[in-house]
C-alpha positions in Angstrom: 14.2 15.2 -57.7 13.4 18.7 -56.5 15.1 19.6 -53.2 13.6 22.1 -50.8 15.6 25.2 -50.0 14.5 25.0 -46.4 16.2 22.8 -43.8 14.1 20.4 -41.7 12.8 21.4 -38.3 13.0 19.2 -35.2 11.3 19.5 -31.9 11.9 17.7 -28.6 10.1 18.3 -25.4 9.1 16.6 -22.1 5.7 16.6 -20.4 5.7 16.2 -16.7 2.9 14.1 -15.1 2.2 13.9 -11.4 -0.6 12.1 -9.6 -1.1 10.5 -6.2 -2.5 7.1 -5.1 -4.0 7.4 -1.7 -5.1 4.6 0.6 -8.0 4.9 2.9 -11.1 3.2 4.5 -14.6 4.5 4.0 -13.8 7.2 1.4 -17.4 8.7 1.5 -17.7 8.7 5.3 -18.4 12.2 6.4 -15.5 12.0 8.8 -13.1 11.0 6.1 -11.4 14.2 4.7 -9.3 12.3 2.0 -11.2 13.3 -1.1 -12.2 16.7 0.3 -8.6 17.7 1.0 -7.5 16.7 -2.5 -10.3 18.6 -4.3 -9.7 21.6 -2.0 -6.0 21.5 -3.0 -7.1 22.0 -6.6 -9.4 24.9 -5.8 -8.6 28.4 -6.9 -10.3 31.6 -5.6 -13.7 32.0 -7.2 -13.3 28.7 -8.9 -16.4 26.4 -9.2 -16.0 23.0 -10.9 -18.4 20.3 -12.0 -18.0 16.5 -11.6 -19.6 13.6 -13.4 -19.7 10.4 -11.3 -19.9 7.0 -13.0 -20.5 4.0 -10.7 -20.3 0.3 -11.1 -23.7 -1.4 -10.8 -22.3 -4.4 -9.0 -21.1 -2.1 -6.2 -24.5 -0.5 -5.8 -26.0 -4.0 -5.5 -23.7 -4.6 -2.5 -24.0 -1.1 -1.1 -27.5 0.1 -1.9 -27.0 3.4 0.0 -23.8 4.3 -1.9 -25.4 6.8 -4.3 -27.0 8.8 -1.5 -23.8 8.6 0.5 -21.8 10.2 -2.4 -24.5 12.9 -2.9 -24.5 13.7 0.8 -20.7 13.8 0.9 -20.5 16.4 -1.8 -23.3 18.4 -0.5 -22.0 18.6 3.1 -18.2 18.7 2.5 -17.5 19.8 -1.0 -19.9 22.6 -2.0 -17.3 24.1 -4.3 -17.6 21.1 -6.6 -21.1 20.5 -8.1 -22.4 17.1 -9.0 -24.0 17.2 -12.5 -27.3 15.5 -12.8 -27.8 12.0 -11.4 -24.9 9.7 -10.7 -24.5 7.4 -13.6 -24.8 3.7 -12.6 -23.7 1.4 -15.4 -23.0 -2.4 -15.7 -19.5 -3.4 -15.0 -17.3 -6.4 -16.1 -15.5 -6.8 -19.4 -18.8 -6.5 -21.4 -19.0 -2.8 -20.6 -15.9 -2.4 -22.8 -17.7 -4.2 -25.7 -20.7 -1.9 -25.8 -20.8 1.0 -28.3 -24.1 2.1 -26.8 -22.6 2.5 -23.3 -19.6 4.4 -24.7 -22.0 6.8 -26.5 -24.1 7.3 -23.4 -21.1 8.4 -21.5 -19.8 10.8 -24.2 -23.4 12.2 -24.4 -23.4 12.8 -20.6 -20.1 14.7 -20.9 -21.7 16.9 -23.6 -25.1 17.4 -22.0 -23.7 18.3 -18.6 -21.0 20.5 -20.0 -18.1 18.6 -18.5 -15.0 20.4 -19.8 -11.3 20.3 -19.3 -11.7 22.2 -15.9 -14.3 19.6 -14.7 -13.8 16.1 -13.2 -15.0 12.7 -14.0 -14.9 10.3 -11.1 -15.2 6.6 -11.9 -15.8 4.0 -9.2 -15.6 0.3 -9.9 -13.6 -2.5 -11.2 -10.9 -2.4 -13.9 -13.2 -2.7 -16.9 -15.2 0.4 -15.9 -12.0 2.3 -15.1 -10.7 1.5 -18.6 -14.0 2.5 -20.3 -14.6 5.8 -18.4 -10.9 6.6 -18.6 -11.0 6.3 -22.3 -14.1 8.6 -22.4 -12.3 11.1 -20.2 -9.1 11.0 -22.3 -10.7 11.6 -25.7 -13.5 14.1 -24.7 -12.2 17.6 -25.2 -8.8 16.0 -25.6 -8.6 15.2 -21.9 -10.8 15.7 -18.8 -9.5 15.4 -15.3 -10.0 11.8 -14.2 -10.2 10.5 -10.6 -10.2 6.7 -10.3 -11.6 4.9 -7.3 -10.8 1.2 -7.9 -13.0 -1.3 -6.0 -11.4 -4.7 -6.8 -8.1 -6.3 -5.8 -7.1 -6.4 -9.4 -7.8 -2.7 -10.1 -6.4 -1.5 -6.8 -3.1 -3.3 -7.2 -2.7 -2.9 -11.0 -4.8 -1.2 -13.7 -6.3 1.5 -11.4 -2.9 3.0 -10.6 -1.5 2.8 -14.2 -1.8 5.2 -17.2 -3.8 3.1 -19.6 -7.4 3.4 -20.7 -9.2 1.4 -23.4 -12.2 -0.3 -24.9 -12.5 -3.4 -26.9 -13.2 -3.1 -30.7 -13.4 -5.4 -33.7 -13.2 -8.4 -31.5 -9.8 -7.3 -30.0 -9.2 -6.5 -26.4 -8.1 -3.0 -25.7 -7.9 -2.2 -29.5 -8.8 1.4 -28.9 -7.1 3.2 -26.0 -4.9 5.9 -24.7 -2.0 6.5 -22.3 -3.5 9.2 -20.1 -2.7 9.3 -16.4 -5.5 10.1 -13.9 -5.0 13.2 -11.6 -5.6 11.0 -8.5 -6.4 7.5 -7.4 -8.2 6.6 -4.2 -7.9 3.0 -3.0 -10.7 2.3 -0.4 -9.9 -0.9 1.3 -13.4 -1.5 2.5 -14.7 -1.8 -1.0 -12.8 -5.1 -1.3 -15.3 -6.6 1.1 -17.9 -6.6 -1.7 -16.0 -9.0 -3.8 -17.0 -12.6 -4.6 -14.5 -15.2 -3.5 -13.5 -15.7 -7.1 -12.7 -12.1 -7.7 -10.8 -11.7 -4.4 -8.5 -14.6 -5.4 -8.1 -13.9 -9.1 -7.1 -10.3 -8.4 -3.9 -11.5 -6.7 -2.6 -12.9 -10.0 -1.3 -9.4 -10.9 0.5 -9.3 -7.5 2.3 -12.5 -8.3 3.1 -11.2 -11.7 4.7 -8.0 -10.5 6.5 -9.7 -7.7 8.1 -12.2 -10.1 9.2 -9.4 -12.3 10.3 -6.8 -9.8 10.7 -8.0 -6.2 11.8 -11.5 -5.1 11.3 -10.6 -1.4 7.7 -9.6 -2.1 7.1 -12.9 -3.8 8.4 -14.6 -0.7 6.0 -12.5 1.4 3.0 -13.6 -0.7 4.0 -17.2 -0.3 4.3 -16.8 3.5 1.0 -15.0 3.8 -1.0 -17.1 1.4 -3.3 -18.5 4.1 -4.2 -15.0 5.5 -4.8 -13.8 1.9 -7.0 -16.8 1.2 -8.9 -16.1 4.5 -9.6 -12.6 3.3 -7.7 -10.8 6.0 -8.1 -7.1 5.0 -4.9 -5.8 6.6 -2.8 -8.4 4.9 -4.5 -7.5 1.6 -3.9 -3.8 2.3 -0.1 -4.5 2.3 -0.3 -6.5 -0.9 -2.3 -3.8 -2.7 0.1 -1.0 -1.4 3.3 -2.9 -2.4 1.9 -3.7 -5.9 0.8 -0.1 -6.4 4.3 1.0 -5.4 6.1 -1.3 -7.8 3.8 -0.3 -10.7 4.3 3.4 -10.1 8.1 2.9 -9.8 8.0 1.1 -13.2 5.9 3.9 -14.8 8.1 6.7 -13.4 11.5 5.1 -14.1 10.8 2.9 -17.1 8.8 3.4 -20.4 5.4 4.5 -19.3 4.0 5.0 -22.8 5.6 1.8 -24.1 7.5 3.3 -27.0 10.1 0.5 -26.6 9.8 -3.2 -27.3 10.1 -4.3 -23.7 6.8 -4.5 -21.8 7.6 -6.4 -18.6 4.3 -5.7 -16.9 2.5 -7.5 -19.7 4.1 -10.8 -18.5 1.3 -13.5 -19.0 -1.0 -11.1 -20.8 -0.6 -12.2 -24.5 -2.2 -15.6 -23.8 -4.5 -14.1 -21.2 -6.2 -11.7 -23.6 -6.8 -14.5 -26.1 -8.2 -16.8 -23.4 -10.6 -14.1 -22.3 -12.1 -13.8 -25.8 -12.1 -17.6 -26.4 -14.1 -18.1 -23.2 -16.4 -15.1 -24.0 -15.0 -13.5 -20.8 -16.3 -16.2 -18.5 -12.7 -16.4 -17.4 -11.7 -13.6 -15.1 -8.8 -11.4 -16.2 -6.7 -12.5 -13.2 -7.5 -16.2 -13.9 -6.4 -15.7 -17.5 -3.2 -13.9 -16.4 -2.4 -16.8 -14.1 -2.7 -19.2 -16.9 -0.8 -16.9 -19.2 2.2 -16.7 -16.8 2.4 -20.4 -16.8 2.4 -20.4 -20.6 5.0 -17.7 -20.8 7.3 -19.3 -18.3 7.1 -22.7 -20.1 7.7 -21.0 -23.5 10.6 -18.7 -22.5 12.3 -20.9 -19.9 
C-alpha cells in the first residue's frame, strides 16, 4: 500500500437561509402592496429583473381574469420587474409531476426568456405545481429565485412553506428532487374559495398530522372548530393555515431541514400515503392518502 505524503483536508461551513411567509387577501388587487413591497425590498439602484410566472390551469378556470390581473398588477405597480412573454398556464394535479414534456417545456421557457440567477420564477397553484416548478427553479442555473403562491389548503399549510421540490420518476413519487428554499411565500386566503369540497377537506389532513406531532393544544383547537372548518369559514381556516405554517417553519429552522438524520417526523403517515396514491393512479388526493397513512402508522407503531 502506497501512502500519500499529504494529510487529508477537511471543510465545514454553514449556509444561512432566510425567507418569509406572508398572509394576505387579494394578492393581485391593485390596492394590495404585499408583493410590491417585497420585490421593492430586493431592488438595487439601476437593477432591472425579469420574472417568469407559471400558473395552475385549475385556478384560471375559476378566475378567468387572473392572467390579465397579474399582467396589470406588474405593469401598474412593479415596472422595475419585467414579465417575460406570456404567463405560462399549465395543468395542475399530481399528473403534472409525471410529465417529462411539461418539465422540458418549463426548462425551455427558462432558457428562451433568459431567466437567470438574478431573475424570478413565480409559481401559483397547488402543491404539485409548486413541487414541479420549484424543481425547475432549483436545477436551472443551479438555482433561480423562487416565489411560491400556494392556492390550496394543503399547500398553504404544508408543502408551500417548506424547502422541498420534486417530480415523480420511474414510477416513484418524488424520486427526483431538491432541498431548495423559496425566497418568499405568499398565502392568499381568497384563493381557497376556488377549492372543491373534497380538496378543502383533504387539505386539513396535514394540519391534523402536524398538530399530533407538535402541538396538543392545536389538535384540541381543530376538534373544537371542526364544524366551522367543515362549513368553510375562511377566518377559521386562516388560523389553521397560519398555525400549521408556523409549526412547519419552526421544525425546519430548529430541526433537520435537509433530512440528513434518520428522524423525519413531518413524514408521519406519508410512507403508506405515497404508495396509496400510486396504487389508485392518483385518484386519491394526497391529503386523503395521508389521513389513511396516519391511521396505518398509528396502528403499526402503537
